[in-house]
PDB file of N, CA, C and O in Angstrom:
ATOM      1  N   UNK A   1      63.875  23.363 -18.568  1.00  0.00           N
ATOM      2  CA  UNK A   1      65.387  23.640 -18.599  1.00  0.00           C
ATOM      3  C   UNK A   1      65.690  25.243 -18.617  1.00  0.00           C
ATOM      4  O   UNK A   1      64.717  25.983 -18.761  1.00  0.00           O
ATOM      5  N   UNK A   2      66.503  25.604 -18.530  1.00  0.00           N
ATOM      6  CA  UNK A   2      66.692  27.341 -18.565  1.00  0.00           C
ATOM      7  C   UNK A   2      68.313  27.587 -18.470  1.00  0.00           C
ATOM      8  O   UNK A   2      69.035  26.677 -18.064  1.00  0.00           O
ATOM      9  N   UNK A   3      68.813  28.764 -18.833  1.00  0.00           N
ATOM     10  CA  UNK A   3      70.030  29.248 -18.874  1.00  0.00           C
ATOM     11  C   UNK A   3      70.377  29.582 -17.727  1.00  0.00           C
ATOM     12  O   UNK A   3      69.514  30.234 -17.140  1.00  0.00           O
ATOM     13  N   UNK A   4      71.826  29.291 -16.850  1.00  0.00           N
ATOM     14  CA  UNK A   4      71.427  30.556 -14.972  1.00  0.00           C
ATOM     15  C   UNK A   4      72.252  31.266 -15.726  1.00  0.00           C
ATOM     16  O   UNK A   4      72.683  31.098 -16.867  1.00  0.00           O
ATOM     17  N   UNK A   5      72.432  32.209 -14.800  1.00  0.00           N
ATOM     18  CA  UNK A   5      73.367  33.644 -15.126  1.00  0.00           C
ATOM     19  C   UNK A   5      74.770  33.201 -15.122  1.00  0.00           C
ATOM     20  O   UNK A   5      75.246  32.268 -14.475  1.00  0.00           O
ATOM     21  N   UNK A   6      75.447  34.109 -16.044  1.00  0.00           N
ATOM     22  CA  UNK A   6      76.971  33.804 -15.838  1.00  0.00           C
ATOM     23  C   UNK A   6      77.511  33.835 -14.349  1.00  0.00           C
ATOM     24  O   UNK A   6      77.257  34.479 -13.331  1.00  0.00           O
ATOM     25  N   UNK A   7      78.604  32.566 -14.816  1.00  0.00           N
ATOM     26  CA  UNK A   7      78.778  32.524 -13.324  1.00  0.00           C
ATOM     27  C   UNK A   7      80.397  33.747 -13.520  1.00  0.00           C
ATOM     28  O   UNK A   7      80.535  34.674 -14.317  1.00  0.00           O
ATOM     29  N   UNK A   8      81.283  33.285 -12.553  1.00  0.00           N
ATOM     30  CA  UNK A   8      82.098  34.641 -12.557  1.00  0.00           C
ATOM     31  C   UNK A   8      82.957  35.009 -13.200  1.00  0.00           C
ATOM     32  O   UNK A   8      83.564  36.080 -13.184  1.00  0.00           O
ATOM     33  N   UNK A   9      83.132  33.525 -14.237  1.00  0.00           N
ATOM     34  CA  UNK A   9      84.496  33.624 -15.456  1.00  0.00           C
ATOM     35  C   UNK A   9      83.259  33.846 -16.808  1.00  0.00           C
ATOM     36  O   UNK A   9      83.440  33.555 -17.990  1.00  0.00           O
ATOM     37  N   UNK A  10      82.033  34.431 -16.204  1.00  0.00           N
ATOM     38  CA  UNK A  10      81.242  34.836 -17.458  1.00  0.00           C
ATOM     39  C   UNK A  10      80.299  33.453 -18.601  1.00  0.00           C
ATOM     40  O   UNK A  10      79.608  33.471 -19.620  1.00  0.00           O
ATOM     41  N   UNK A  11      80.804  32.466 -17.688  1.00  0.00           N
ATOM     42  CA  UNK A  11      80.119  30.847 -18.399  1.00  0.00           C
ATOM     43  C   UNK A  11      78.651  30.637 -17.931  1.00  0.00           C
ATOM     44  O   UNK A  11      78.300  30.654 -16.752  1.00  0.00           O
ATOM     45  N   UNK A  12      77.801  30.427 -19.051  1.00  0.00           N
ATOM     46  CA  UNK A  12      76.418  30.039 -18.540  1.00  0.00           C
ATOM     47  C   UNK A  12      76.498  28.955 -18.970  1.00  0.00           C
ATOM     48  O   UNK A  12      77.285  28.509 -19.804  1.00  0.00           O
ATOM     49  N   UNK A  13      75.094  28.117 -18.025  1.00  0.00           N
ATOM     50  CA  UNK A  13      75.162  26.384 -18.186  1.00  0.00           C
ATOM     51  C   UNK A  13      73.806  26.579 -18.318  1.00  0.00           C
ATOM     52  O   UNK A  13      73.154  27.565 -17.974  1.00  0.00           O
ATOM     53  N   UNK A  14      73.282  25.159 -19.052  1.00  0.00           N
ATOM     54  CA  UNK A  14      71.634  24.851 -18.416  1.00  0.00           C
ATOM     55  C   UNK A  14      71.609  24.387 -17.301  1.00  0.00           C
ATOM     56  O   UNK A  14      72.578  23.926 -16.696  1.00  0.00           O
ATOM     57  N   UNK A  15      70.307  24.476 -16.856  1.00  0.00           N
ATOM     58  CA  UNK A  15      69.685  24.053 -15.433  1.00  0.00           C
ATOM     59  C   UNK A  15      68.324  23.610 -15.652  1.00  0.00           C
ATOM     60  O   UNK A  15      67.585  24.207 -16.434  1.00  0.00           O
ATOM     61  N   UNK A  16      67.939  22.533 -14.960  1.00  0.00           N
ATOM     62  CA  UNK A  16      66.835  21.723 -15.061  1.00  0.00           C
ATOM     63  C   UNK A  16      67.124  21.122 -13.518  1.00  0.00           C
ATOM     64  O   UNK A  16      68.139  20.750 -12.928  1.00  0.00           O
ATOM     65  N   UNK A  17      65.449  21.240 -13.116  1.00  0.00           N
ATOM     66  CA  UNK A  17      65.657  20.396 -12.064  1.00  0.00           C
ATOM     67  C   UNK A  17      64.326  19.640 -12.409  1.00  0.00           C
ATOM     68  O   UNK A  17      63.792  20.338 -13.272  1.00  0.00           O
ATOM     69  N   UNK A  18      63.527  18.546 -12.153  1.00  0.00           N
ATOM     70  CA  UNK A  18      62.636  17.576 -12.340  1.00  0.00           C
ATOM     71  C   UNK A  18      62.083  16.476 -11.192  1.00  0.00           C
ATOM     72  O   UNK A  18      62.858  15.627 -10.752  1.00  0.00           O
ATOM     73  N   UNK A  19      60.797  16.547 -10.776  1.00  0.00           N
ATOM     74  CA  UNK A  19      60.304  15.838  -9.836  1.00  0.00           C
ATOM     75  C   UNK A  19      59.387  14.984 -10.238  1.00  0.00           C
ATOM     76  O   UNK A  19      58.651  15.599 -11.009  1.00  0.00           O
ATOM     77  N   UNK A  20      58.984  13.714 -10.107  1.00  0.00           N
ATOM     78  CA  UNK A  20      58.074  13.192 -10.609  1.00  0.00           C
ATOM     79  C   UNK A  20      56.879  12.927 -10.234  1.00  0.00           C
ATOM     80  O   UNK A  20      56.155  11.965 -10.491  1.00  0.00           O
ATOM     81  N   UNK A  21      56.759  13.612  -9.765  1.00  0.00           N
ATOM     82  CA  UNK A  21      54.886  13.836  -8.923  1.00  0.00           C
ATOM     83  C   UNK A  21      55.015  15.326  -8.385  1.00  0.00           C
ATOM     84  O   UNK A  21      56.050  15.992  -8.368  1.00  0.00           O
ATOM     85  N   UNK A  22      53.723  15.721  -7.938  1.00  0.00           N
ATOM     86  CA  UNK A  22      53.230  16.903  -7.223  1.00  0.00           C
ATOM     87  C   UNK A  22      53.616  16.715  -5.578  1.00  0.00           C
ATOM     88  O   UNK A  22      53.949  17.590  -4.778  1.00  0.00           O
ATOM     89  N   UNK A  23      53.449  15.248  -5.366  1.00  0.00           N
ATOM     90  CA  UNK A  23      53.783  14.540  -3.408  1.00  0.00           C
ATOM     91  C   UNK A  23      55.273  15.046  -3.269  1.00  0.00           C
ATOM     92  O   UNK A  23      56.104  15.043  -4.177  1.00  0.00           O
ATOM     93  N   UNK A  24      55.432  15.405  -2.194  1.00  0.00           N
ATOM     94  CA  UNK A  24      56.586  15.234  -1.406  1.00  0.00           C
ATOM     95  C   UNK A  24      56.836  13.692  -1.071  1.00  0.00           C
ATOM     96  O   UNK A  24      56.399  13.225  -0.018  1.00  0.00           O
ATOM     97  N   UNK A  25      57.588  12.864  -2.039  1.00  0.00           N
ATOM     98  CA  UNK A  25      57.617  11.171  -1.462  1.00  0.00           C
ATOM     99  C   UNK A  25      58.814  10.926  -0.411  1.00  0.00           C
ATOM    100  O   UNK A  25      59.960  11.369  -0.334  1.00  0.00           O
ATOM    101  N   UNK A  26      58.032  10.005   0.387  1.00  0.00           N
ATOM    102  CA  UNK A  26      58.849   9.405   1.359  1.00  0.00           C
ATOM    103  C   UNK A  26      60.176   8.638   0.740  1.00  0.00           C
ATOM    104  O   UNK A  26      60.297   7.990  -0.300  1.00  0.00           O
ATOM    105  N   UNK A  27      61.138   8.967   1.795  1.00  0.00           N
ATOM    106  CA  UNK A  27      62.971   7.848   0.807  1.00  0.00           C
ATOM    107  C   UNK A  27      63.244   8.226  -0.201  1.00  0.00           C
ATOM    108  O   UNK A  27      63.010   9.334  -0.684  1.00  0.00           O
ATOM    109  N   UNK A  28      63.845   7.233  -0.706  1.00  0.00           N
ATOM    110  CA  UNK A  28      65.217   7.556  -1.748  1.00  0.00           C
ATOM    111  C   UNK A  28      64.470   7.630  -2.859  1.00  0.00           C
ATOM    112  O   UNK A  28      63.612   6.770  -3.056  1.00  0.00           O
ATOM    113  N   UNK A  29      64.678   8.687  -3.777  1.00  0.00           N
ATOM    114  CA  UNK A  29      64.410   9.019  -5.437  1.00  0.00           C
ATOM    115  C   UNK A  29      65.284   8.482  -6.210  1.00  0.00           C
ATOM    116  O   UNK A  29      66.512   8.495  -6.128  1.00  0.00           O
ATOM    117  N   UNK A  30      64.371   7.850  -7.219  1.00  0.00           N
ATOM    118  CA  UNK A  30      65.395   7.734  -8.422  1.00  0.00           C
ATOM    119  C   UNK A  30      66.152   8.855  -9.096  1.00  0.00           C
ATOM    120  O   UNK A  30      65.358   9.553  -9.727  1.00  0.00           O
ATOM    121  N   UNK A  31      67.268   9.236  -9.184  1.00  0.00           N
ATOM    122  CA  UNK A  31      68.347  10.395  -9.867  1.00  0.00           C
ATOM    123  C   UNK A  31      68.934   9.952 -10.456  1.00  0.00           C
ATOM    124  O   UNK A  31      69.018   8.726 -10.533  1.00  0.00           O
ATOM    125  N   UNK A  32      69.917  11.158 -11.454  1.00  0.00           N
ATOM    126  CA  UNK A  32      70.759  10.794 -12.500  1.00  0.00           C
ATOM    127  C   UNK A  32      71.148  12.457 -12.365  1.00  0.00           C
ATOM    128  O   UNK A  32      70.467  13.433 -12.049  1.00  0.00           O
ATOM    129  N   UNK A  33      72.508  12.302 -12.742  1.00  0.00           N
ATOM    130  CA  UNK A  33      73.056  13.967 -13.200  1.00  0.00           C
ATOM    131  C   UNK A  33      74.453  13.693 -14.540  1.00  0.00           C
ATOM    132  O   UNK A  33      75.139  12.842 -15.108  1.00  0.00           O
ATOM    133  N   UNK A  34      74.109  15.365 -14.411  1.00  0.00           N
ATOM    134  CA  UNK A  34      75.034  15.178 -16.062  1.00  0.00           C
ATOM    135  C   UNK A  34      75.249  16.578 -15.393  1.00  0.00           C
ATOM    136  O   UNK A  34      74.543  17.310 -14.699  1.00  0.00           O
ATOM    137  N   UNK A  35      77.015  16.664 -16.087  1.00  0.00           N
ATOM    138  CA  UNK A  35      77.900  17.984 -15.936  1.00  0.00           C
ATOM    139  C   UNK A  35      78.286  18.411 -14.956  1.00  0.00           C
ATOM    140  O   UNK A  35      77.976  17.544 -14.139  1.00  0.00           O
ATOM    141  N   UNK A  36      78.695  19.061 -14.522  1.00  0.00           N
ATOM    142  CA  UNK A  36      79.400  19.731 -13.332  1.00  0.00           C
ATOM    143  C   UNK A  36      78.974  18.957 -11.966  1.00  0.00           C
ATOM    144  O   UNK A  36      77.847  19.067 -11.484  1.00  0.00           O
ATOM    145  N   UNK A  37      79.899  18.243 -11.459  1.00  0.00           N
ATOM    146  CA  UNK A  37      79.429  17.407  -9.423  1.00  0.00           C
ATOM    147  C   UNK A  37      78.243  16.414 -10.269  1.00  0.00           C
ATOM    148  O   UNK A  37      77.306  15.958  -9.614  1.00  0.00           O
ATOM    149  N   UNK A  38      78.342  16.159 -11.561  1.00  0.00           N
ATOM    150  CA  UNK A  38      77.464  14.973 -12.082  1.00  0.00           C
ATOM    151  C   UNK A  38      78.493  13.589 -10.528  1.00  0.00           C
ATOM    152  O   UNK A  38      78.036  12.524 -10.113  1.00  0.00           O
ATOM    153  N   UNK A  39      79.269  13.974 -10.296  1.00  0.00           N
ATOM    154  CA  UNK A  39      80.165  12.478 -10.502  1.00  0.00           C
ATOM    155  C   UNK A  39      79.998  12.113  -8.352  1.00  0.00           C
ATOM    156  O   UNK A  39      80.435  11.123  -7.763  1.00  0.00           O
ATOM    157  N   UNK A  40      79.239  13.321  -7.728  1.00  0.00           N
ATOM    158  CA  UNK A  40      79.124  13.416  -6.441  1.00  0.00           C
ATOM    159  C   UNK A  40      77.702  12.481  -6.089  1.00  0.00           C
ATOM    160  O   UNK A  40      77.373  12.050  -4.984  1.00  0.00           O
ATOM    161  N   UNK A  41      76.911  12.304  -7.523  1.00  0.00           N
ATOM    162  CA  UNK A  41      75.824  11.298  -7.374  1.00  0.00           C
ATOM    163  C   UNK A  41      75.916  10.234  -6.699  1.00  0.00           C
ATOM    164  O   UNK A  41      75.168   9.881  -5.787  1.00  0.00           O
ATOM    165  N   UNK A  42      77.332   9.387  -7.349  1.00  0.00           N
ATOM    166  CA  UNK A  42      78.086   8.066  -7.154  1.00  0.00           C
ATOM    167  C   UNK A  42      78.909   8.463  -6.060  1.00  0.00           C
ATOM    168  O   UNK A  42      79.209   7.533  -5.311  1.00  0.00           O
ATOM    169  N   UNK A  43      79.272   9.373  -5.816  1.00  0.00           N
ATOM    170  CA  UNK A  43      79.892   8.797  -4.653  1.00  0.00           C
ATOM    171  C   UNK A  43      79.713   9.668  -2.931  1.00  0.00           C
ATOM    172  O   UNK A  43      79.892   9.173  -1.818  1.00  0.00           O
ATOM    173  N   UNK A  44      79.355  10.916  -3.258  1.00  0.00           N
ATOM    174  CA  UNK A  44      79.133  11.476  -1.672  1.00  0.00           C
ATOM    175  C   UNK A  44      77.173  11.244  -1.625  1.00  0.00           C
ATOM    176  O   UNK A  44      76.555  11.207  -0.560  1.00  0.00           O
ATOM    177  N   UNK A  45      76.645  11.144  -2.717  1.00  0.00           N
ATOM    178  CA  UNK A  45      74.990  10.680  -2.530  1.00  0.00           C
ATOM    179  C   UNK A  45      75.024   9.365  -2.594  1.00  0.00           C
ATOM    180  O   UNK A  45      73.838   9.049  -2.681  1.00  0.00           O
ATOM    181  N   UNK A  46      75.678   8.381  -2.605  1.00  0.00           N
ATOM    182  CA  UNK A  46      75.374   7.013  -3.308  1.00  0.00           C
ATOM    183  C   UNK A  46      74.500   6.381  -2.087  1.00  0.00           C
ATOM    184  O   UNK A  46      73.712   5.520  -2.478  1.00  0.00           O
ATOM    185  N   UNK A  47      74.482   6.630  -0.722  1.00  0.00           N
ATOM    186  CA  UNK A  47      73.810   6.020   0.276  1.00  0.00           C
ATOM    187  C   UNK A  47      72.584   6.292   0.377  1.00  0.00           C
ATOM    188  O   UNK A  47      71.908   5.689   1.211  1.00  0.00           O
ATOM    189  N   UNK A  48      72.036   7.236  -0.425  1.00  0.00           N
ATOM    190  CA  UNK A  48      70.420   7.395  -0.319  1.00  0.00           C
ATOM    191  C   UNK A  48      70.564   9.167  -1.486  1.00  0.00           C
ATOM    192  O   UNK A  48      71.542   9.840  -1.810  1.00  0.00           O
ATOM    193  N   UNK A  49      69.021   9.315  -1.784  1.00  0.00           N
ATOM    194  CA  UNK A  49      69.171  10.528  -2.616  1.00  0.00           C
ATOM    195  C   UNK A  49      68.174  10.917  -2.400  1.00  0.00           C
ATOM    196  O   UNK A  49      67.440  10.530  -3.310  1.00  0.00           O
ATOM    197  N   UNK A  50      67.578  11.554  -1.627  1.00  0.00           N
ATOM    198  CA  UNK A  50      66.151  12.322  -0.564  1.00  0.00           C
ATOM    199  C   UNK A  50      65.947  13.511  -1.745  1.00  0.00           C
ATOM    200  O   UNK A  50      66.705  13.955  -2.607  1.00  0.00           O
ATOM    201  N   UNK A  51      64.684  13.782  -1.402  1.00  0.00           N
ATOM    202  CA  UNK A  51      64.689  15.081  -1.862  1.00  0.00           C
ATOM    203  C   UNK A  51      65.320  16.532  -1.461  1.00  0.00           C
ATOM    204  O   UNK A  51      65.351  17.627  -2.021  1.00  0.00           O
ATOM    205  N   UNK A  52      65.760  16.068  -0.347  1.00  0.00           N
ATOM    206  CA  UNK A  52      66.635  17.139   0.388  1.00  0.00           C
ATOM    207  C   UNK A  52      67.723  17.755  -0.124  1.00  0.00           C
ATOM    208  O   UNK A  52      68.175  18.881   0.082  1.00  0.00           O
ATOM    209  N   UNK A  53      68.372  16.173  -1.364  1.00  0.00           N
ATOM    210  CA  UNK A  53      69.722  15.936  -1.423  1.00  0.00           C
ATOM    211  C   UNK A  53      69.897  16.859  -2.688  1.00  0.00           C
ATOM    212  O   UNK A  53      71.006  17.255  -3.045  1.00  0.00           O
ATOM    213  N   UNK A  54      68.405  17.261  -3.521  1.00  0.00           N
ATOM    214  CA  UNK A  54      68.467  18.092  -4.502  1.00  0.00           C
ATOM    215  C   UNK A  54      68.763  19.211  -3.990  1.00  0.00           C
ATOM    216  O   UNK A  54      69.753  19.687  -4.544  1.00  0.00           O
ATOM    217  N   UNK A  55      68.353  19.844  -3.184  1.00  0.00           N
ATOM    218  CA  UNK A  55      69.014  21.350  -2.467  1.00  0.00           C
ATOM    219  C   UNK A  55      70.382  21.174  -2.261  1.00  0.00           C
ATOM    220  O   UNK A  55      71.050  22.052  -2.808  1.00  0.00           O
ATOM    221  N   UNK A  56      71.211  20.085  -1.476  1.00  0.00           N
ATOM    222  CA  UNK A  56      72.237  19.859  -1.148  1.00  0.00           C
ATOM    223  C   UNK A  56      73.195  19.797  -2.167  1.00  0.00           C
ATOM    224  O   UNK A  56      74.253  20.425  -2.188  1.00  0.00           O
ATOM    225  N   UNK A  57      72.637  18.742  -3.305  1.00  0.00           N
ATOM    226  CA  UNK A  57      73.575  18.941  -4.136  1.00  0.00           C
ATOM    227  C   UNK A  57      73.748  20.152  -5.515  1.00  0.00           C
ATOM    228  O   UNK A  57      74.581  20.064  -6.417  1.00  0.00           O
ATOM    229  N   UNK A  58      72.884  21.066  -5.380  1.00  0.00           N
ATOM    230  CA  UNK A  58      72.717  22.563  -5.993  1.00  0.00           C
ATOM    231  C   UNK A  58      73.528  23.650  -5.474  1.00  0.00           C
ATOM    232  O   UNK A  58      74.069  24.576  -6.077  1.00  0.00           O
ATOM    233  N   UNK A  59      73.498  23.228  -3.680  1.00  0.00           N
ATOM    234  CA  UNK A  59      74.699  24.353  -2.833  1.00  0.00           C
ATOM    235  C   UNK A  59      76.025  23.966  -2.733  1.00  0.00           C
ATOM    236  O   UNK A  59      76.974  24.745  -2.645  1.00  0.00           O
ATOM    237  N   UNK A  60      76.092  22.631  -2.747  1.00  0.00           N
ATOM    238  CA  UNK A  60      78.034  22.257  -3.117  1.00  0.00           C
ATOM    239  C   UNK A  60      78.235  22.760  -5.059  1.00  0.00           C
ATOM    240  O   UNK A  60      79.359  23.149  -5.375  1.00  0.00           O
ATOM    241  N   UNK A  61      77.328  22.718  -5.988  1.00  0.00           N
ATOM    242  CA  UNK A  61      77.646  23.063  -6.898  1.00  0.00           C
ATOM    243  C   UNK A  61      78.089  24.808  -7.041  1.00  0.00           C
ATOM    244  O   UNK A  61      79.092  25.282  -7.575  1.00  0.00           O
ATOM    245  N   UNK A  62      77.026  25.469  -6.405  1.00  0.00           N
ATOM    246  CA  UNK A  62      77.301  26.763  -6.755  1.00  0.00           C
ATOM    247  C   UNK A  62      77.647  27.605  -5.139  1.00  0.00           C
ATOM    248  O   UNK A  62      77.371  28.797  -5.006  1.00  0.00           O
ATOM    249  N   UNK A  63      78.070  27.052  -4.372  1.00  0.00           N
ATOM    250  CA  UNK A  63      78.664  27.477  -3.061  1.00  0.00           C
ATOM    251  C   UNK A  63      80.041  26.765  -2.882  1.00  0.00           C
ATOM    252  O   UNK A  63      80.884  27.455  -2.308  1.00  0.00           O
ATOM    253  N   UNK A  64      80.397  25.611  -3.236  1.00  0.00           N
ATOM    254  CA  UNK A  64      81.657  24.628  -3.000  1.00  0.00           C
ATOM    255  C   UNK A  64      81.419  23.837  -2.045  1.00  0.00           C
ATOM    256  O   UNK A  64      82.227  22.916  -1.931  1.00  0.00           O
ATOM    257  N   UNK A  65      80.115  23.902  -0.907  1.00  0.00           N
ATOM    258  CA  UNK A  65      80.184  23.388   0.121  1.00  0.00           C
ATOM    259  C   UNK A  65      78.958  22.406   0.160  1.00  0.00           C
ATOM    260  O   UNK A  65      77.822  22.567  -0.285  1.00  0.00           O
ATOM    261  N   UNK A  66      79.637  21.119   0.962  1.00  0.00           N
ATOM    262  CA  UNK A  66      78.123  20.086   0.915  1.00  0.00           C
ATOM    263  C   UNK A  66      78.164  20.284   2.303  1.00  0.00           C
ATOM    264  O   UNK A  66      78.984  20.421   3.212  1.00  0.00           O
ATOM    265  N   UNK A  67      76.797  20.240   2.081  1.00  0.00           N
ATOM    266  CA  UNK A  67      75.892  20.452   3.599  1.00  0.00           C
ATOM    267  C   UNK A  67      75.769  19.292   3.703  1.00  0.00           C
ATOM    268  O   UNK A  67      75.750  18.433   2.822  1.00  0.00           O
ATOM    269  N   UNK A  68      75.601  19.129   5.713  1.00  0.00           N
ATOM    270  CA  UNK A  68      75.535  17.959   6.425  1.00  0.00           C
ATOM    271  C   UNK A  68      73.846  17.577   5.862  1.00  0.00           C
ATOM    272  O   UNK A  68      72.924  18.359   5.630  1.00  0.00           O
ATOM    273  N   UNK A  69      73.890  16.037   5.761  1.00  0.00           N
ATOM    274  CA  UNK A  69      72.168  15.752   5.389  1.00  0.00           C
ATOM    275  C   UNK A  69      71.460  16.159   7.349  1.00  0.00           C
ATOM    276  O   UNK A  69      71.960  16.016   8.464  1.00  0.00           O
ATOM    277  N   UNK A  70      70.445  16.559   6.964  1.00  0.00           N
ATOM    278  CA  UNK A  70      69.859  16.926   8.337  1.00  0.00           C
ATOM    279  C   UNK A  70      69.340  15.785   9.430  1.00  0.00           C
ATOM    280  O   UNK A  70      68.481  14.978   9.074  1.00  0.00           O
ATOM    281  N   UNK A  71      69.606  15.767  10.077  1.00  0.00           N
ATOM    282  CA  UNK A  71      69.216  14.974  11.206  1.00  0.00           C
ATOM    283  C   UNK A  71      68.345  15.585  11.956  1.00  0.00           C
ATOM    284  O   UNK A  71      68.619  16.667  12.474  1.00  0.00           O
ATOM    285  N   UNK A  72      67.315  15.058  12.104  1.00  0.00           N
ATOM    286  CA  UNK A  72      66.307  15.774  13.085  1.00  0.00           C
ATOM    287  C   UNK A  72      65.739  14.927  13.999  1.00  0.00           C
ATOM    288  O   UNK A  72      66.266  13.896  14.417  1.00  0.00           O
ATOM    289  N   UNK A  73      64.443  15.446  14.375  1.00  0.00           N
ATOM    290  CA  UNK A  73      63.775  14.287  15.540  1.00  0.00           C
ATOM    291  C   UNK A  73      62.644  14.487  15.161  1.00  0.00           C
ATOM    292  O   UNK A  73      62.327  15.490  14.521  1.00  0.00           O
ATOM    293  N   UNK A  74      61.595  13.269  15.601  1.00  0.00           N
ATOM    294  CA  UNK A  74      59.919  13.259  15.370  1.00  0.00           C
ATOM    295  C   UNK A  74      59.308  14.768  15.907  1.00  0.00           C
ATOM    296  O   UNK A  74      59.417  15.308  17.008  1.00  0.00           O
ATOM    297  N   UNK A  75      58.770  15.117  14.933  1.00  0.00           N
ATOM    298  CA  UNK A  75      57.900  16.532  15.096  1.00  0.00           C
ATOM    299  C   UNK A  75      57.052  15.138  16.598  1.00  0.00           C
ATOM    300  O   UNK A  75      56.784  13.952  16.787  1.00  0.00           O
ATOM    301  N   UNK A  76      56.990  17.014  17.461  1.00  0.00           N
ATOM    302  CA  UNK A  76      55.620  16.420  18.120  1.00  0.00           C
ATOM    303  C   UNK A  76      54.331  16.386  18.074  1.00  0.00           C
ATOM    304  O   UNK A  76      53.791  17.236  17.366  1.00  0.00           O
ATOM    305  N   UNK A  77      53.705  15.673  18.608  1.00  0.00           N
ATOM    306  CA  UNK A  77      52.394  15.212  18.538  1.00  0.00           C
ATOM    307  C   UNK A  77      51.054  16.309  18.480  1.00  0.00           C
ATOM    308  O   UNK A  77      50.929  17.086  19.426  1.00  0.00           O
ATOM    309  N   UNK A  78      50.424  16.335  17.763  1.00  0.00           N
ATOM    310  CA  UNK A  78      49.288  18.056  18.185  1.00  0.00           C
ATOM    311  C   UNK A  78      48.630  17.304  18.622  1.00  0.00           C
ATOM    312  O   UNK A  78      47.572  17.643  19.153  1.00  0.00           O
TER     313      UNK A  78
END
């Protein structure tokens, strides 16, 4: 955990992020949130919470815009 830089009104907040292991796991991950926008975990992210959603949740907290879940296509076999 570390102290984030002050926001536009001068308030600093504790910040931390934790992964359960060194690999990138497929599928949903066990998650919990506390503090600013914590309620989004049970509303906007209630269907699933993948690794990409950690970034999406930080983005909406920092910039106020919820990014769409990236719907991609299967990579071409090499």
